[in-house]
N, CA, C and O atoms as a GROMACS GRO file, in nm:
protein
  472
    1UNK      N    1   0.063  -0.109   0.001
    1UNK     CA    2   0.004   0.015   0.000
    1UNK      C    3   0.099   0.109  -0.008
    1UNK      O    4   0.112   0.188  -0.102
    2UNK      N    5   0.166   0.102   0.088
    2UNK     CA    6   0.281   0.256   0.070
    2UNK      C    7   0.341   0.274  -0.061
    2UNK      O    8   0.368   0.385  -0.108
    3UNK      N    9   0.364   0.146  -0.128
    3UNK     CA   10   0.448   0.144  -0.226
    3UNK      C   11   0.374   0.198  -0.345
    3UNK      O   12   0.434   0.238  -0.445
    4UNK      N   13   0.245   0.199  -0.334
    4UNK     CA   14   0.154   0.252  -0.447
    4UNK      C   15   0.123   0.399  -0.397
    4UNK      O   16   0.086   0.474  -0.487
    5UNK      N   17   0.130   0.440  -0.308
    5UNK     CA   18   0.083   0.579  -0.258
    5UNK      C   19   0.262   0.656  -0.306
    5UNK      O   20   0.277   0.768  -0.356
    6UNK      N   21   0.350   0.579  -0.279
    6UNK     CA   22   0.493   0.667  -0.303
    6UNK      C   23   0.484   0.675  -0.476
    6UNK      O   24   0.512   0.769  -0.550
    7UNK      N   25   0.445   0.571  -0.499
    7UNK     CA   26   0.484   0.559  -0.688
    7UNK      C   27   0.366   0.673  -0.744
    7UNK      O   28   0.388   0.751  -0.837
    8UNK      N   29   0.257   0.667  -0.681
    8UNK     CA   30   0.143   0.793  -0.737
    8UNK      C   31   0.214   0.925  -0.713
    8UNK      O   32   0.227   1.011  -0.801
    9UNK      N   33   0.262   0.936  -0.579
    9UNK     CA   34   0.308   1.093  -0.540
    9UNK      C   35   0.425   1.100  -0.618
    9UNK      O   36   0.478   1.211  -0.611
   10UNK      N   37   0.468   1.038  -0.672
   10UNK     CA   38   0.586   1.076  -0.752
   10UNK      C   39   0.557   1.073  -0.872
   10UNK      O   40   0.607   1.164  -0.938
   11UNK      N   41   0.475   0.978  -0.941
   11UNK     CA   42   0.426   1.020  -1.060
   11UNK      C   43   0.347   1.143  -1.111
   11UNK      O   44   0.340   1.192  -1.224
   12UNK      N   45   0.279   1.185  -0.973
   12UNK     CA   46   0.199   1.322  -0.994
   12UNK      C   47   0.299   1.426  -0.998
   12UNK      O   48   0.291   1.513  -1.085
   13UNK      N   49   0.420   1.426  -0.888
   13UNK     CA   50   0.503   1.534  -0.925
   13UNK      C   51   0.586   1.536  -1.028
   13UNK      O   52   0.617   1.648  -1.070
   14UNK      N   53   0.628   1.445  -1.080
   14UNK     CA   54   0.706   1.441  -1.224
   14UNK      C   55   0.578   1.501  -1.321
   14UNK      O   56   0.601   1.611  -1.371
   15UNK      N   57   0.477   1.453  -1.343
   15UNK     CA   58   0.368   1.521  -1.397
   15UNK      C   59   0.352   1.677  -1.402
   15UNK      O   60   0.375   1.755  -1.494
   16UNK      N   61   0.313   1.696  -1.295
   16UNK     CA   62   0.327   1.862  -1.260
   16UNK      C   63   0.448   1.932  -1.284
   16UNK      O   64   0.454   2.052  -1.309
   17UNK      N   65   0.555   1.845  -1.275
   17UNK     CA   66   0.676   1.936  -1.280
   17UNK      C   67   0.722   1.974  -1.451
   17UNK      O   68   0.788   2.069  -1.492
   18UNK      N   69   0.666   1.873  -1.520
   18UNK     CA   70   0.687   1.830  -1.685
   18UNK      C   71   0.587   1.990  -1.692
   18UNK      O   72   0.643   2.095  -1.723
   19UNK      N   73   0.458   1.984  -1.664
   19UNK     CA   74   0.377   2.105  -1.726
   19UNK      C   75   0.447   2.236  -1.675
   19UNK      O   76   0.474   2.333  -1.746
   20UNK      N   77   0.473   2.223  -1.529
   20UNK     CA   78   0.564   2.370  -1.522
   20UNK      C   79   0.649   2.366  -1.632
   20UNK      O   80   0.622   2.448  -1.720
   21UNK      N   81   0.722   2.311  -1.649
   21UNK     CA   82   0.868   2.345  -1.741
   21UNK      C   83   0.796   2.350  -1.899
   21UNK      O   84   0.858   2.402  -1.992
   22UNK      N   85   0.682   2.301  -1.915
   22UNK     CA   86   0.659   2.320  -2.069
   22UNK      C   87   0.578   2.487  -2.084
   22UNK      O   88   0.568   2.548  -2.190
   23UNK      N   89   0.533   2.531  -1.965
   23UNK     CA   90   0.479   2.648  -1.972
   23UNK      C   91   0.560   2.752  -1.966
   23UNK      O   92   0.509   2.862  -1.986
   24UNK      N   93   0.709   2.746  -1.939
   24UNK     CA   94   0.782   2.847  -1.913
   24UNK      C   95   0.805   2.962  -2.057
   24UNK      O   96   0.802   2.940  -2.178
   25UNK      N   97   0.823   3.070  -1.988
   25UNK     CA   98   0.835   3.165  -2.165
   25UNK      C   99   0.963   3.160  -2.216
   25UNK      O  100   1.060   3.173  -2.141
   26UNK      N  101   0.977   3.142  -2.347
   26UNK     CA  102   1.076   3.163  -2.405
   26UNK      C  103   1.181   3.231  -2.392
   26UNK      O  104   1.173   3.314  -2.482
   27UNK      N  105   1.298   3.251  -2.323
   27UNK     CA  106   1.350   3.371  -2.310
   27UNK      C  107   1.397   3.458  -2.415
   27UNK      O  108   1.413   3.398  -2.522
   28UNK      N  109   1.423   3.574  -2.415
   28UNK     CA  110   1.451   3.670  -2.515
   28UNK      C  111   1.347   3.690  -2.626
   28UNK      O  112   1.381   3.779  -2.704
   29UNK      N  113   1.245   3.639  -2.649
   29UNK     CA  114   1.096   3.654  -2.736
   29UNK      C  115   1.065   3.783  -2.696
   29UNK      O  116   1.088   3.875  -2.774
   30UNK      N  117   1.015   3.805  -2.585
   30UNK     CA  118   0.943   3.879  -2.498
   30UNK      C  119   1.016   4.002  -2.464
   30UNK      O  120   0.960   4.111  -2.479
   31UNK      N  121   1.131   3.995  -2.422
   31UNK     CA  122   1.203   4.093  -2.366
   31UNK      C  123   1.302   4.179  -2.478
   31UNK      O  124   1.375   4.274  -2.450
   32UNK      N  125   1.289   4.139  -2.567
   32UNK     CA  126   1.377   4.242  -2.673
   32UNK      C  127   1.288   4.321  -2.740
   32UNK      O  128   1.334   4.433  -2.757
   33UNK      N  129   1.152   4.302  -2.794
   33UNK     CA  130   1.101   4.381  -2.872
   33UNK      C  131   1.013   4.468  -2.794
   33UNK      O  132   0.931   4.508  -2.876
   34UNK      N  133   0.982   4.525  -2.668
   34UNK     CA  134   0.949   4.608  -2.598
   34UNK      C  135   1.083   4.694  -2.624
   34UNK      O  136   1.057   4.807  -2.666
   35UNK      N  137   1.215   4.666  -2.609
   35UNK     CA  138   1.300   4.757  -2.603
   35UNK      C  139   1.373   4.812  -2.741
   35UNK      O  140   1.461   4.898  -2.749
   36UNK      N  141   1.319   4.747  -2.831
   36UNK     CA  142   1.362   4.811  -2.960
   36UNK      C  143   1.226   4.884  -2.971
   36UNK      O  144   1.263   4.999  -2.994
   37UNK      N  145   1.084   4.886  -2.968
   37UNK     CA  146   0.974   4.973  -2.982
   37UNK      C  147   1.006   5.103  -2.894
   37UNK      O  148   0.993   5.217  -2.938
   38UNK      N  149   1.054   5.071  -2.752
   38UNK     CA  150   1.052   5.213  -2.622
   38UNK      C  151   1.202   5.273  -2.706
   38UNK      O  152   1.230   5.392  -2.708
   39UNK      N  153   1.276   5.179  -2.764
   39UNK     CA  154   1.412   5.256  -2.788
   39UNK      C  155   1.403   5.361  -2.940
   39UNK      O  156   1.456   5.471  -2.950
   40UNK      N  157   1.332   5.298  -3.035
   40UNK     CA  158   1.263   5.400  -3.144
   40UNK      C  159   1.167   5.496  -3.149
   40UNK      O  160   1.163   5.577  -3.242
   41UNK      N  161   1.064   5.497  -3.028
   41UNK     CA  162   1.017   5.608  -2.975
   41UNK      C  163   1.073   5.689  -2.909
   41UNK      O  164   1.030   5.804  -2.917
   42UNK      N  165   1.164   5.666  -2.838
   42UNK     CA  166   1.216   5.757  -2.731
   42UNK      C  167   1.271   5.880  -2.833
   42UNK      O  168   1.256   6.002  -2.826
   43UNK      N  169   1.345   5.794  -2.933
   43UNK     CA  170   1.450   5.855  -3.024
   43UNK      C  171   1.390   5.945  -3.096
   43UNK      O  172   1.453   6.047  -3.124
   44UNK      N  173   1.235   5.924  -3.147
   44UNK     CA  174   1.156   5.994  -3.231
   44UNK      C  175   1.155   6.136  -3.110
   44UNK      O  176   1.186   6.249  -3.147
   45UNK      N  177   1.123   6.111  -2.997
   45UNK     CA  178   1.039   6.210  -2.922
   45UNK      C  179   1.209   6.304  -2.933
   45UNK      O  180   1.216   6.421  -2.971
   46UNK      N  181   1.284   6.251  -2.905
   46UNK     CA  182   1.421   6.341  -2.871
   46UNK      C  183   1.446   6.417  -3.005
   46UNK      O  184   1.480   6.535  -2.993
   47UNK      N  185   1.439   6.379  -3.097
   47UNK     CA  186   1.460   6.417  -3.220
   47UNK      C  187   1.316   6.544  -3.247
   47UNK      O  188   1.335   6.655  -3.297
   48UNK      N  189   1.220   6.508  -3.213
   48UNK     CA  190   1.102   6.604  -3.240
   48UNK      C  191   1.127   6.723  -3.134
   48UNK      O  192   1.094   6.836  -3.169
   49UNK      N  193   1.187   6.703  -2.999
   49UNK     CA  194   1.241   6.812  -2.909
   49UNK      C  195   1.323   6.912  -3.008
   49UNK      O  196   1.286   7.026  -3.035
   50UNK      N  197   1.429   6.855  -3.051
   50UNK     CA  198   1.578   6.914  -3.113
   50UNK      C  199   1.482   6.991  -3.216
   50UNK      O  200   1.530   7.104  -3.225
   51UNK      N  201   1.379   6.982  -3.292
   51UNK     CA  202   1.320   7.015  -3.411
   51UNK      C  203   1.256   7.175  -3.319
   51UNK      O  204   1.283   7.291  -3.349
   52UNK      N  205   1.184   7.136  -3.226
   52UNK     CA  206   1.127   7.215  -3.174
   52UNK      C  207   1.190   7.360  -3.122
   52UNK      O  208   1.161   7.480  -3.125
   53UNK      N  209   1.302   7.267  -3.069
   53UNK     CA  210   1.402   7.388  -3.011
   53UNK      C  211   1.478   7.482  -3.087
   53UNK      O  212   1.506   7.593  -3.044
   54UNK      N  213   1.518   7.428  -3.228
   54UNK     CA  214   1.549   7.479  -3.337
   54UNK      C  215   1.434   7.594  -3.398
   54UNK      O  216   1.452   7.707  -3.445
   55UNK      N  217   1.355   7.542  -3.384
   55UNK     CA  218   1.231   7.642  -3.424
   55UNK      C  219   1.223   7.782  -3.327
   55UNK      O  220   1.204   7.897  -3.369
   56UNK      N  221   1.240   7.746  -3.200
   56UNK     CA  222   1.210   7.853  -3.098
   56UNK      C  223   1.351   7.930  -3.108
   56UNK      O  224   1.326   8.043  -3.147
   57UNK      N  225   1.454   7.917  -3.093
   57UNK     CA  226   1.579   7.955  -3.110
   57UNK      C  227   1.592   8.047  -3.243
   57UNK      O  228   1.678   8.135  -3.250
   58UNK      N  229   1.500   8.020  -3.347
   58UNK     CA  230   1.523   8.085  -3.461
   58UNK      C  231   1.631   8.015  -3.579
   58UNK      O  232   1.639   8.059  -3.694
   59UNK      N  233   1.698   7.918  -3.538
   59UNK     CA  234   1.766   7.841  -3.606
   59UNK      C  235   1.712   7.748  -3.755
   59UNK      O  236   1.769   7.710  -3.857
   60UNK      N  237   1.602   7.742  -3.713
   60UNK     CA  238   1.525   7.669  -3.787
   60UNK      C  239   1.452   7.742  -3.903
   60UNK      O  240   1.363   7.801  -3.843
   61UNK      N  241   1.436   7.774  -4.043
   61UNK     CA  242   1.331   7.842  -4.098
   61UNK      C  243   1.200   7.738  -4.118
   61UNK      O  244   1.197   7.617  -4.096
   62UNK      N  245   1.093   7.826  -4.167
   62UNK     CA  246   0.991   7.762  -4.163
   62UNK      C  247   1.004   7.653  -4.280
   62UNK      O  248   0.950   7.544  -4.257
   63UNK      N  249   1.052   7.665  -4.373
   63UNK     CA  250   1.075   7.586  -4.511
   63UNK      C  251   1.142   7.439  -4.434
   63UNK      O  252   1.078   7.335  -4.422
   64UNK      N  253   1.292   7.461  -4.383
   64UNK     CA  254   1.375   7.378  -4.333
   64UNK      C  255   1.279   7.327  -4.221
   64UNK      O  256   1.285   7.204  -4.220
   65UNK      N  257   1.191   7.376  -4.123
   65UNK     CA  258   1.087   7.291  -4.031
   65UNK      C  259   1.010   7.197  -4.081
   65UNK      O  260   0.996   7.085  -4.033
   66UNK      N  261   0.954   7.242  -4.185
   66UNK     CA  262   0.829   7.157  -4.274
   66UNK      C  263   0.923   7.053  -4.324
   66UNK      O  264   0.862   6.947  -4.313
   67UNK      N  265   0.996   7.039  -4.355
   67UNK     CA  266   1.072   6.945  -4.456
   67UNK      C  267   1.133   6.830  -4.333
   67UNK      O  268   1.115   6.710  -4.354
   68UNK      N  269   1.190   6.865  -4.233
   68UNK     CA  270   1.211   6.775  -4.075
   68UNK      C  271   1.075   6.750  -4.050
   68UNK      O  272   1.062   6.628  -4.037
   69UNK      N  273   0.980   6.802  -4.037
   69UNK     CA  274   0.847   6.724  -3.992
   69UNK      C  275   0.797   6.648  -4.073
   69UNK      O  276   0.726   6.552  -4.045
   70UNK      N  277   0.836   6.692  -4.206
   70UNK     CA  278   0.762   6.595  -4.282
   70UNK      C  279   0.840   6.436  -4.297
   70UNK      O  280   0.777   6.334  -4.325
   71UNK      N  281   0.947   6.438  -4.279
   71UNK     CA  282   1.033   6.333  -4.264
   71UNK      C  283   1.030   6.255  -4.149
   71UNK      O  284   1.035   6.132  -4.161
   72UNK      N  285   1.020   6.324  -4.007
   72UNK     CA  286   0.951   6.287  -3.891
   72UNK      C  287   0.863   6.214  -3.922
   72UNK      O  288   0.893   6.097  -3.896
   73UNK      N  289   0.756   6.227  -3.970
   73UNK     CA  290   0.613   6.177  -3.985
   73UNK      C  291   0.643   6.022  -4.062
   73UNK      O  292   0.596   5.911  -4.034
   74UNK      N  293   0.728   6.059  -4.156
   74UNK     CA  294   0.746   5.920  -4.225
   74UNK      C  295   0.826   5.806  -4.165
   74UNK      O  296   0.821   5.687  -4.197
   75UNK      N  297   0.921   5.878  -4.046
   75UNK     CA  298   0.997   5.786  -3.991
   75UNK      C  299   0.874   5.748  -3.897
   75UNK      O  300   0.888   5.629  -3.868
   76UNK      N  301   0.754   5.802  -3.835
   76UNK     CA  302   0.692   5.755  -3.718
   76UNK      C  303   0.577   5.656  -3.767
   76UNK      O  304   0.510   5.584  -3.694
   77UNK      N  305   0.568   5.667  -3.905
   77UNK     CA  306   0.471   5.592  -3.998
   77UNK      C  307   0.569   5.432  -3.994
   77UNK      O  308   0.524   5.319  -3.976
   78UNK      N  309   0.677   5.462  -4.012
   78UNK     CA  310   0.738   5.362  -4.022
   78UNK      C  311   0.761   5.275  -3.936
   78UNK      O  312   0.769   5.161  -3.982
   79UNK      N  313   0.780   5.288  -3.788
   79UNK     CA  314   0.769   5.272  -3.621
   79UNK      C  315   0.625   5.192  -3.653
   79UNK      O  316   0.611   5.070  -3.656
   80UNK      N  317   0.517   5.299  -3.679
   80UNK     CA  318   0.380   5.224  -3.658
   80UNK      C  319   0.340   5.101  -3.743
   80UNK      O  320   0.261   5.020  -3.696
   81UNK      N  321   0.397   5.085  -3.875
   81UNK     CA  322   0.398   4.980  -3.949
   81UNK      C  323   0.492   4.878  -3.882
   81UNK      O  324   0.433   4.774  -3.849
   82UNK      N  325   0.626   4.881  -3.852
   82UNK     CA  326   0.697   4.787  -3.771
   82UNK      C  327   0.620   4.710  -3.673
   82UNK      O  328   0.608   4.588  -3.664
   83UNK      N  329   0.561   4.822  -3.587
   83UNK     CA  330   0.491   4.776  -3.461
   83UNK      C  331   0.336   4.646  -3.462
   83UNK      O  332   0.289   4.558  -3.390
   84UNK      N  333   0.308   4.714  -3.597
   84UNK     CA  334   0.179   4.635  -3.620
   84UNK      C  335   0.136   4.513  -3.611
   84UNK      O  336   0.017   4.492  -3.589
   85UNK      N  337   0.248   4.390  -3.630
   85UNK     CA  338   0.222   4.306  -3.615
   85UNK      C  339   0.238   4.237  -3.455
   85UNK      O  340   0.202   4.124  -3.420
   86UNK      N  341   0.297   4.334  -3.380
   86UNK     CA  342   0.286   4.326  -3.222
   86UNK      C  343   0.476   4.299  -3.182
   86UNK      O  344   0.513   4.278  -3.066
   87UNK      N  345   0.581   4.306  -3.308
   87UNK     CA  346   0.689   4.324  -3.272
   87UNK      C  347   0.799   4.376  -3.376
   87UNK      O  348   0.799   4.370  -3.499
   88UNK      N  349   0.867   4.413  -3.312
   88UNK     CA  350   0.984   4.495  -3.402
   88UNK      C  351   1.121   4.405  -3.445
   88UNK      O  352   1.213   4.385  -3.366
   89UNK      N  353   1.118   4.362  -3.563
   89UNK     CA  354   1.233   4.212  -3.567
   89UNK      C  355   1.376   4.341  -3.606
   89UNK      O  356   1.380   4.464  -3.614
   90UNK      N  357   1.464   4.243  -3.621
   90UNK     CA  358   1.578   4.318  -3.585
   90UNK      C  359   1.645   4.372  -3.731
   90UNK      O  360   1.745   4.444  -3.737
   91UNK      N  361   1.578   4.326  -3.832
   91UNK     CA  362   1.574   4.390  -3.980
   91UNK      C  363   1.518   4.533  -3.956
   91UNK      O  364   1.584   4.634  -3.980
   92UNK      N  365   1.371   4.533  -3.899
   92UNK     CA  366   1.285   4.649  -3.918
   92UNK      C  367   1.364   4.777  -3.817
   92UNK      O  368   1.374   4.896  -3.846
   93UNK      N  369   1.401   4.721  -3.717
   93UNK     CA  370   1.471   4.769  -3.635
   93UNK      C  371   1.615   4.857  -3.656
   93UNK      O  372   1.672   4.940  -3.585
   94UNK      N  373   1.643   4.805  -3.773
   94UNK     CA  374   1.761   4.821  -3.839
   94UNK      C  375   1.755   4.953  -3.959
   94UNK      O  376   1.817   5.058  -3.974
   95UNK      N  377   1.661   4.893  -4.021
   95UNK     CA  378   1.615   4.978  -4.084
   95UNK      C  379   1.561   5.138  -4.034
   95UNK      O  380   1.592   5.243  -4.090
   96UNK      N  381   1.488   5.126  -3.934
   96UNK     CA  382   1.432   5.258  -3.849
   96UNK      C  383   1.559   5.344  -3.803
   96UNK      O  384   1.581   5.464  -3.819
   97UNK      N  385   1.631   5.251  -3.746
   97UNK     CA  386   1.776   5.319  -3.702
   97UNK      C  387   1.862   5.394  -3.828
   97UNK      O  388   1.918   5.503  -3.813
   98UNK      N  389   1.861   5.343  -3.913
   98UNK     CA  390   1.924   5.405  -4.012
   98UNK      C  391   1.847   5.542  -4.017
   98UNK      O  392   1.892   5.654  -3.996
   99UNK      N  393   1.714   5.503  -4.053
   99UNK     CA  394   1.596   5.663  -4.136
   99UNK      C  395   1.636   5.753  -3.979
   99UNK      O  396   1.632   5.873  -4.006
  100UNK      N  397   1.656   5.740  -3.889
  100UNK     CA  398   1.691   5.810  -3.739
  100UNK      C  399   1.826   5.839  -3.772
  100UNK      O  400   1.835   5.960  -3.789
  101UNK      N  401   1.906   5.797  -3.785
  101UNK     CA  402   2.056   5.851  -3.780
  101UNK      C  403   2.006   5.921  -3.896
  101UNK      O  404   1.939   6.011  -3.844
  102UNK      N  405   1.996   5.935  -4.023
  102UNK     CA  406   1.993   6.019  -4.112
  102UNK      C  407   1.920   6.132  -4.096
  102UNK      O  408   1.955   6.232  -4.159
  103UNK      N  409   1.820   6.135  -4.021
  103UNK     CA  410   1.724   6.259  -3.968
  103UNK      C  411   1.815   6.306  -3.884
  103UNK      O  412   1.845   6.420  -3.920
  104UNK      N  413   1.869   6.276  -3.797
  104UNK     CA  414   1.963   6.334  -3.698
  104UNK      C  415   2.053   6.396  -3.783
  104UNK      O  416   2.053   6.516  -3.757
  105UNK      N  417   2.151   6.362  -3.897
  105UNK     CA  418   2.214   6.491  -3.929
  105UNK      C  419   2.162   6.566  -4.029
  105UNK      O  420   2.231   6.648  -4.090
  106UNK      N  421   2.052   6.547  -4.052
  106UNK     CA  422   1.966   6.633  -4.154
  106UNK      C  423   1.962   6.759  -4.037
  106UNK      O  424   2.031   6.855  -4.068
  107UNK      N  425   1.895   6.769  -3.917
  107UNK     CA  426   1.856   6.809  -3.813
  107UNK      C  427   1.956   6.903  -3.781
  107UNK      O  428   1.947   7.025  -3.796
  108UNK      N  429   2.061   6.835  -3.732
  108UNK     CA  430   2.245   6.914  -3.696
  108UNK      C  431   2.267   6.997  -3.818
  108UNK      O  432   2.324   7.103  -3.794
  109UNK      N  433   2.234   6.972  -3.953
  109UNK     CA  434   2.306   7.055  -4.067
  109UNK      C  435   2.212   7.189  -4.045
  109UNK      O  436   2.243   7.305  -4.017
  110UNK      N  437   2.081   7.124  -4.069
  110UNK     CA  438   1.956   7.249  -4.098
  110UNK      C  439   2.024   7.366  -3.995
  110UNK      O  440   2.061   7.479  -4.027
  111UNK      N  441   2.028   7.294  -3.841
  111UNK     CA  442   2.026   7.387  -3.723
  111UNK      C  443   2.153   7.469  -3.774
  111UNK      O  444   2.154   7.589  -3.747
  112UNK      N  445   2.253   7.419  -3.840
  112UNK     CA  446   2.382   7.491  -3.793
  112UNK      C  447   2.424   7.582  -3.926
  112UNK      O  448   2.526   7.652  -3.932
  113UNK      N  449   2.346   7.569  -4.010
  113UNK     CA  450   2.376   7.631  -4.145
  113UNK      C  451   2.327   7.787  -4.122
  113UNK      O  452   2.268   7.831  -4.023
  114UNK      N  453   2.367   7.861  -4.244
  114UNK     CA  454   2.399   7.993  -4.215
  114UNK      C  455   2.248   8.082  -4.255
  114UNK      O  456   2.239   8.204  -4.269
  115UNK      N  457   2.138   7.982  -4.268
  115UNK     CA  458   2.003   7.992  -4.272
  115UNK      C  459   1.944   8.019  -4.147
  115UNK      O  460   1.952   7.931  -4.061
  116UNK      N  461   1.871   8.151  -4.116
  116UNK     CA  462   1.812   8.183  -4.008
  116UNK      C  463   1.669   8.226  -4.042
  116UNK      O  464   1.635   8.252  -4.157
  117UNK      N  465   1.575   8.234  -3.924
  117UNK     CA  466   1.436   8.259  -3.971
  117UNK      C  467   1.441   8.392  -3.954
  117UNK      O  468   1.510   8.447  -3.868
  118UNK      N  469   1.351   8.462  -4.052
  118UNK     CA  470   1.326   8.592  -4.090
  118UNK      C  471   1.245   8.694  -3.967
  118UNK      O  472   1.218   8.812  -3.992
   0.00000   0.00000   0.00000
């Protein structure tokens, strides 16, 4: 009788342990995507602030501002498109980062050129 209880308890704990192990979340799948999304969105916000600061200080003309805003809107659209399926892949993140790098250089060039708001 004790042997049956012991074997039943052992079998039950084995099944319960296997069930817990099978439901463990995949490491890396869920933690990477939010970081990519947050990184792209935070950078877009920082670039938007740089444009606003350039307008406030007179470093950007209305035409330059409109061009930079149009490009920022395009990048925001690309971020939303990449997030549409629930995650940003490495390839999508790379494309967004390249676009943001290019836009950052444009912002710097436009803010430091000889043109000023009239």
